[in-house]
N, C-alpha and C positions, 0 to 999 in steps of 0.2 A: 436263352433270352426269349421272353414272351413276345407274342405278336404285337401287343400294344406298345411295349418298350421299343421294339424295332421300328414301329411306325413313327414314334416320337423322335427316334434318332435320325431317321431319314428326313423328317421335317426340319430339324435343327441343323442338319448338315454335319453331324458328328457320328462317330462310331462308338459303341459301348462295348467294352471288353467284358467277357464272362468273368464272373467272380470265382476266384480260386482261394482255397484255404491257405492262410499264411504259414510259411514254414517256421518251425520252432528254432529259435536262436540257440546256439551252443552256449554252455556256461562261460567259455572263454570270451566270446563276443559280448555276452551280457555284461560281464565284468568290465570289458573295455569301454562299454557305453556309460558306465557309472560316472557321475561327475559330482563335484562339490556343490551343495545347495547355495544358491545366491541369497544374500540377505538384503539386497537392494531392489528386489522386484516390487511391483505394486501390491498393496494390501488386499486388493480384490482377488488377484491371482493367488496370493498366499492363502486367503480364506478358502478358495476353491481347490487348493492344493494342485494348481496347474503351473507349468513352466511359463515364466514371463520373459518376453524379449526385451523388457526395460526400455521401450520406445520413449522418445522425448515427448512430453506433454501427455501422451496416451499410448499405451501398448496396443499391439495388433489384436490381441484376444479381446480386450475390453471394447476396442473400437468396432470389431466385427460383431460382437454380441450386443452392442448398445448399452454397455455397463459404464458406470462412473469409475474412472481410473484414478486411484488415490495413492500417491507416493508419500504424502505426509501422513503421519500416524493419525488415523481417524478416531473419533471419540468412542465409537462402538468397539474398537479393538481390545480395550482393556476390560470389557464387561462381557462375561460369558453369555448372559441372556441376550444382550444386544447383538452379540455375534451370531447367535442362532437366528434371531429375527432378520439380520442382514443377509444371512445365507439363504433363508426362505425367500426374501425379496429378490435376491440375485437369481434364484431358480425360476421364479415367476417371470422375470424379465427375459431370461433365456428362452423359456417356453414360448412367450409371446413373439420373440424375435424369430425363432425357428418356424412357428406357425405362420408368421407373416411372410417368411421366405417361401414356404411351401405353397401358400395361396397365390403369391405373385407369380411363381413358376407355372402353376396350373392355369392362371388367367392368361399368361403369355402364350402358352402352348395352345390353348383353346382358341385364342384370337387369330392364330395363324398369321401373325404379323411378319413382314419381311425382316430378316436379320440385318442388323446395322442401324435400325431406326431407334432413336433413343427416347426421350423422357416421357413419363406418364404423369398426368395431373389428375389425381382423384378428386371427385366432387363430393357433395353432401351425401352421406350414407343414409339410406332409407330402408324402411321395413315394409313398404307396401308399394305395389306397382302403380297405385293411384296417385302417389306423390310424384310431383314433377321433378325430373332430374335436371341438374344444372351442369354446365361445363365451363371450363376456363376459356377466355377469348383466345383465338389463334390468329396467326397472320394469314391473310387472304392470299391464295396462290392458285396458279394454273396447273393442270395435269400434264405430265410429260412421260410417255411410255418408254423413252430412251434413257431415263435416269438410272444411274447405277446405285442400287440400294445398299451395296456393301461398303461404300465409302464412309469414313468416320465422320461423325457430326460433332461440332464444337459449338458452345454457346457464346453468343456475342454479348458485349457489354450492354447493348441496348435492350436485350431480352429482359434484363433485370432493372432497367430504368426506362419504363414506357413513356415517361413524360418528356424524354429527350428524343428529338427527331433524329432518326438514323441517317447518316450521310448517303447521298444517292450513288451507291456503288454501281448500279446498272448503267447509269448515264456517264460514267467516267471511264475513259479508255484505259486508265491505269489498272482497273479491276476486271477487264474483259477476260483475262486468263482464268480468273476464279469464278466467273459467272456460271450459274447453272439454274435451270428452271426448277423451282421448288415443287415438291410433291407432298401431299398431306393425307393422312389416314386417320379416321376416327373409329375407335373400338369401344364398344359398350360391353362391360363385364358385370355379370350378376353372380353373387355367391349366396349359398344357403347353408346355414349351420343347423345340425341336428344333434339333439341330446336324447339318447335312448330312443332313436328313431322318431323323435318328435321335433318338427321344425320350430326353431326358436328365434332365429335372427336371419334377416335377409339384407344383404348389402348390394349396392349398385354403384359402379364407377364408370366414367367415360374417360378414355385415354386418348390423347392426341399425339400422333407420331408425325413429326414434321421433318422434312429433308432440307429445310432452309440452310444454306451454306454461306456463312460470312467469309470474308477474306482471311487467309492465314494470319496468325499473330505477328509473324515477322514482316508482313507487308507494311510499307510506309503509307500512312494516311495522307491524302492531299489536304492542303490548307483551304479552309473556308473562311474568308474574311468576316462574313456575317456571324460566324459561330465562335469568335474569339472569346466571348464570355464563357463558353463551355470549357475551353482549354484553361482559362484562368481560374474559374471557380470550382471545377470538378477535377480536372486532371492534376493541377498543381496544388495538391492538398498535403504537402509535406509538413506544414506547420499546424494543420487543422487539429490533429489529435496528438501532437508532439511526437510523431513517429520518428523524427530524427534524433530524439533524445536517447533512444536505446535503453529504456528503463527495464529493470528486472523486477517483475511483479511477484516474484517468489523469493525475495531477498532474505528475509529474516527467518530464523528458526523459532517459530512461535511455540509456546508451551501447550497450546490447545489445538485441536483439530479444526476442520472446517465447520462453519456455522450450519446447524441443522435447521430444517423448516420449522416455522412457528417458534422461533427461539425465545421471543419475549414471553410467550405463554408458558414456557418451561421454567421461568424464573419464579421460584416460590417466595412470595412475600405476604405479609398480613394485609388485610384489606385497608387498614389505616395507612400503610406505607405504599400502597399502589400509586397514589398521586406523585409521591416522591420519585419512585422508579420511572414513571412515565416522563416526569420533568427532566430527569437525568438523561434518559435516552433521547428525548426530543430537543433539549436545549443545551445541555452541558457537554455531552459526548463530543460534539463537533468542535468544541473549543480546546480540547486537550492536546491532540496531535495534528495541528494544521499542516505541517510539512509532510508528515507521513501520509496524510490524506491526499496531498497533491501527488506524491510519488507513487503510492499504491492505493488507489481510490477504494474506499470501503474496508480496507484490511484492519484499520484500527477498531472499527465497529464489529466486524464479523470474526476476526481472528485474535483479538486481544481482550476487549472489554466484555462483550456479551457472553462469550463462553465462560469467562471468569465469574461473571455474575451468577451464572447457573450452577457452577461447581464449587465455588469458594465463598462460604458464608462470611468470612472475615472481610473479604473484598467487597461483598455486597453491602455490608454495614458501612464500610468506608465510603462507597459511592452514594449511599442514601444520605449520609451526613453531609457530603459535598453538595448534593442536590438541595438539601435544606438551606445550606449557607447561600447558595446561588439564588434560591427563591427569596430569602430574606433581603439580600442586597439589591437585587434587580427590581423587585416588586414592592420594596419598602414595607415588608411585613414586620409588625411589631407585636410583642406579647409573649406570654410564657409558652404558648403552644409550639411556636416555631423554634424557640430556644431549647425547649425540651427535646424536640426532634433531633436537633443538632447534637446535643449532649448525650442523648440516649444512644444514638447510633455510634457516636465517637467512643463512648465508654464500652459499648458492645464490641467494637473493633479491637480496642486495646485488651479487653478481657480475653477475646478469642486468640489474639496474638500471644499474650502471656501464657495461656494454657497450652498452646501448640509449642511454644519455646520450652516450657517446662517438660513437656512430653518428648521433646527432641524428635518431632515427626513432621511430615508434610512441609519440608523445608521450601520446596518450590512455591507452594501456595502462600506460605508465610511471607516469602520474599516479594511475591507479587502484590500482596495486600500492603506490605510495608512501603514499597515504592509508590503505590497508589496514594497512601496517606500523605506522603511527602510531596509528590509531584502534582496531584490533582488540586491541592490547595493553591497552586500557582495560577489557576485559571478562574478562581471564584473569590468572593469576599471583598470587603473594603479595608483600607488601612486602619480604620478606627475600630474594627472588630475586637471586642475585649473579652470574649468567652474563653474560659480556661482551656488550655491545650498543651500537649507535650511538645517541646521544641523540635523542629525538623531534624536537627543534627543528632538529637537523642535517638530518633527513629532510624537515622542513617547508620548509627553505630550498630544497631541490631541488623540492619540490612547488610552491612559490611561483613559481619560475622557469618551470615547466611551465605553470602557470595563465596566466602572462603570455604565453607563446609561443602558447598556444591562444586568447588574447584573450577569455577567459571573463569577466573583469570588465567589459570594454567591452560584451560581449553582454548582460550583466545590466543595465547602466545604460540601454542604448538599447532593450531589449526590455521596455518597461513595459506592454505590452498584457496585459490580464487573461487572454487566451487563450493567451499564450505560456508554455510550460512551462520552468521554470528547469532548467539542467543539474544533474544529480544530484551530479556530482563537485565542482562549484563550491559547491553548498550545503553539502556535507560539509566542504570546505576552509574555508568561512566560519565554520562552527561551531568548528572547531579553531583558526582564526586569532583569533577574538574572545576565547574563554576561555583559549586558550593564551597570549595576550599578557599576561593578568593573572598567569599563572604566572611570567613572566620580568620583569615590570615594564616592558614595552615597549608601544609603540603597535601595534595590529594592522596587518598588511602592507597590507590593502586598506581601511583606515579611510576613505579618500576615497570609495570605492565605496559603503560602507555609509551615508555621510553623504548622498550623492546619492539613494540608494534611500529613505532616511528622508524626505527633502524631497519626493520624488515620491509617497510613500505606496505604493510597489509592494512586492511580496513577493519574497523570495529562496528560499522553501520551508523556512525554518528551523523554522517551527511544525509543518509536516507531517512533518518528519524527526525533530525532537527534542522538540517539545512546547511550546516557549516562543515567543510571538508575535514576529514579525520586528521590529516597532517597539521592543520591549523590548531585543532583542539589539543593535539599532543604538545605543540609549542606553548599554548596557554598554560598547560599543566606544568611545563618547565619554568615558566615565569612565576607561577604560583609558588613553586618550590623555592625559587630565589627570593620571593617576597617573604615567605616564612623564615628563611635563613636570615634575612636582614632584620626582621622583627625580633628574632631571638638573639641578635647581636653575635651571630656565629660567623661573621665575615667582616673583614676590614674594607675600607672604602676602595682601595686599589683593586682588590680581588673582585669586589662588587662591580666596579666599572668594566673590568675585563670580561666578566660573565655577561654583563649587559650588552657589550659590543659583540660577543659571540652569538648571543640570541638574536641580536639585530641582524646579523649576517644570515642567520637561518631564516628569518622572516623575509629577507631579500630574495632568497631562493624560491619562495612561494609566490612572488609577484607574477601577475599576468599582464599581457598587453592591454592598454587602455581600450582598444577597439573591441575587445572580447566582452566588455561589460556593456550590455544593452538592455532595453526594456524587456522584462520577462514574458510579456504577452505577445502572441503572434498577431498577424494582421487580421485573422479571423476571430480574435478575442480569446483564444485558448491559451492557458498557462503553459509555459515551457519549463518543466521542473529543473532540468540541468542548468538552464540560464538563471533561474531563480537561485539555485545553489551557488553559482559563481558570484552572483551579486551579494548574497548574504555572506559568503566567505570573505569577500572584499571588505564588508562592514566589520566583521570580526577581526580581520587582519589589521585595519587601522586602529581599532580599539585595543588590540594587543600591543601595538606600538605605543599608544598613549599610556597603557598600563606599565609597559617596560620603562618608558622615559620617566614616569613618576617615581621610579625606584632610584633614579640617579641622586646621589647625595646633594642636598640643598636645592632640589628641583623646585621650580616655581611655575604656576600656571600662566604667569605673565611672560614667560620665555617665548621668543618668536617661533622656535621650533615646535613647542607645544601648541601654540595657537594655530600654526600652520597645519598641524595634524588634525586639530578640531575642525578647521575649515574644510580640510580634505574629507573628513568623516561626514560633514554636513552635505557636501556635494554628492557623496556616494549614496546618501539617503534617498536621493531623488529616483534611484533605480529600484527601490523597494516599494511595492504597492501599499497604499495606506487606506484608511477607512475601515468600516466594520468587517469587510471581506478581505482586507489586506493582511500584512504580516508584521505589523509593528509589535504585536505581542510575542513574536518569536525572536526579537532582537532587544529584549529588555536589558540584558547584561551589557552589550555594547553601548546602548543609550546611557546607562548609568556611568560607565567608565568615561565616555566622552563628555557627558554633561557635568561631571564632577570637576573637570578641568576647564570648563568654559567660563568666560568673564561676562560681566554685565554688557559689554560691547559686542559679544560674540553673536554671529548670525545663527548659531546653534539653537539658542533659546527661542528665537522667532520660529525656526523650523519645527522645533518640538511643539510649540504652541499651536502651529498650524495642523500638525498631525493629531494632536489631542482634539482639536475642534472637529476634524473629519471623523474621528472615532466616536464622538458624541459621549453618551453616558458610559459606553464601554471603556473609556479612558479612566474611569474611576474604580474599576474592578481588577482583581487578580494582581499578578506581579507588576503589570504596567501601572496600575493605580498606586501601588506601594512605591514603585520606583519614582514616579512623579512626586509623591509626597516627600520622599527622602531628598530628592534634588531641590525641591523648594526650600527645605530647611537648610541644606548645605549652602544654597545661594544666599539665603537670608544672612547666615553667619559670615560668609566670605565677603559679601558686599558691605556689610557693616564694618568688617575689619579693614576693607579698602578705604572706606570713608574716614575711618579713624587714622589712617596712614600707617597702620602696623604691617600691612601686607602679609599677614599670617595665613598659611595654608590650613584649610580645614579638611580633614579626611572624612570621607563618608562613613567609614567604619566607626570613627569616634562619635559621629552624630547618632548612629544607630545605638551605640552603647549608652550615650547620654539619655536618649529617649526610651530606652528599654525595648527597642524594636528588635525582633528576631526574624528578619525577613530572609527568604530565599528568592533572590531576584534573578530568575533564569527563564 
């Protein structure tokens, strides 16, 4: 052991053992240490070929070295060139981390600070002694030679909130056992960097070591009447950020990795299409998944849409077409240019889809683009748009085929583990499938899958994506199957009534206490996602009952039971936020079902008119605008029949067929 090393050991109060050569392990012991490689370690450790302890959120190795710990498959993993770049980046980060640790150790030993004193606050780095150094403000204190420097130091809440006055611990007898005269030391550290014996960089820091000791965390704070506002506004923050909701911010299995820096700059488009791309990202993107945005803020942008825009040309053309439709409808643009943009990108999307389908390749990207063509149209456009387009259900037939090729229903049924994340594309396809089936009077394509999921009590992610609980959507799927069976005359009236009664009892089991339905915003104005989901599920539940009752033979909207359900639905609407920033556009299907059974005397029509007024011009666009247009036509025909005394029921699907409308109202 060198003299210098020994001196440093004495200063730090530790002994340094002499280094000895490690003994070679025997072949038997080496074989015993062999273990099976883990496939669930983080991708950073796998790239470094290091063992990963698979720590939650962040493994120990990545945390120690300051690396980004990625358990989800990153975008660079599938590209050898990007892997090499990522490996070099990781090496540089490790070098900087190691260098920082060495310099901090040198600075600590040179300063000869007493052991047990903690935090260091670096100031502005300088390159010249002539530059004035700055230091962070410290708490004024008196010196005490009797202070024990080896006692641990903990940070107080008030260290991080300087605008809050710290309670007077020293003046309160309750804290006398914890009182200690503080002691404070300022250390100035200068570092010089040499390259080939040439000085290049000089850094200077000032470290403040304070022995200020707050009371232990287990001590009970005294009450200060004049500081009640502190307790109310700062300590009682359970609702402020919806912490009581228990959200899972890593719920879905997205098909893309995390968003890289400068994502928009990586999306390659022609100069003429750049305004359309900017408009889509700035104005359309936020309209598509409002519930997902509430549950997992930013995930729709960073993990669904922007990565797909970069890597999927078919998806990009789809989004540019949707952007042009939104521009035309919201800004009143007219002329051949905007129509050509819509049709050009729409045709490019279909061409890309057909080519990929013929090649039978890139199934996941094709499914992603096909679902985008179906679902994104629900957020834009006016009911009067007359440009040629492929019907949504024709696109969904292709999507259904792709879902089966990818075996997504099988994966959803057999992956019932609560820790398994549902595939995002399958969740979106399920939402379109269930509610789209009611538009056509058919059974959902994957009704058997939903039935098995309902029996097992497992989730498909429908609640996190769209707001309605999965069990309720499974029951709506069953009602749609019964509707299709009735339309095909495949069941007699007695059997129909028995099945209606059975489904009605199933709906009864999903009811919740009335006091559990409250306003979804907290007292601080923050949205509570779980409460919003409970309220939206209640809306879908009443709509499902109305839908089920409409299947009863010779059912009439004038029936007191039906009108009671419509009034109940109208009352539940008060718990759904309205306006441009509300969630009316997420409950289009329930509004359609309840509105189709309302009479001219129903309070539902007044409630809907009020919500349309609060939405303003947004009430004219997307599925909400199409739903309003369809209800107006249904009401016109039913009210005319009532005045004529015929009392004929007009079904909204018949009106859509008469008008040639092919709406997907979800």
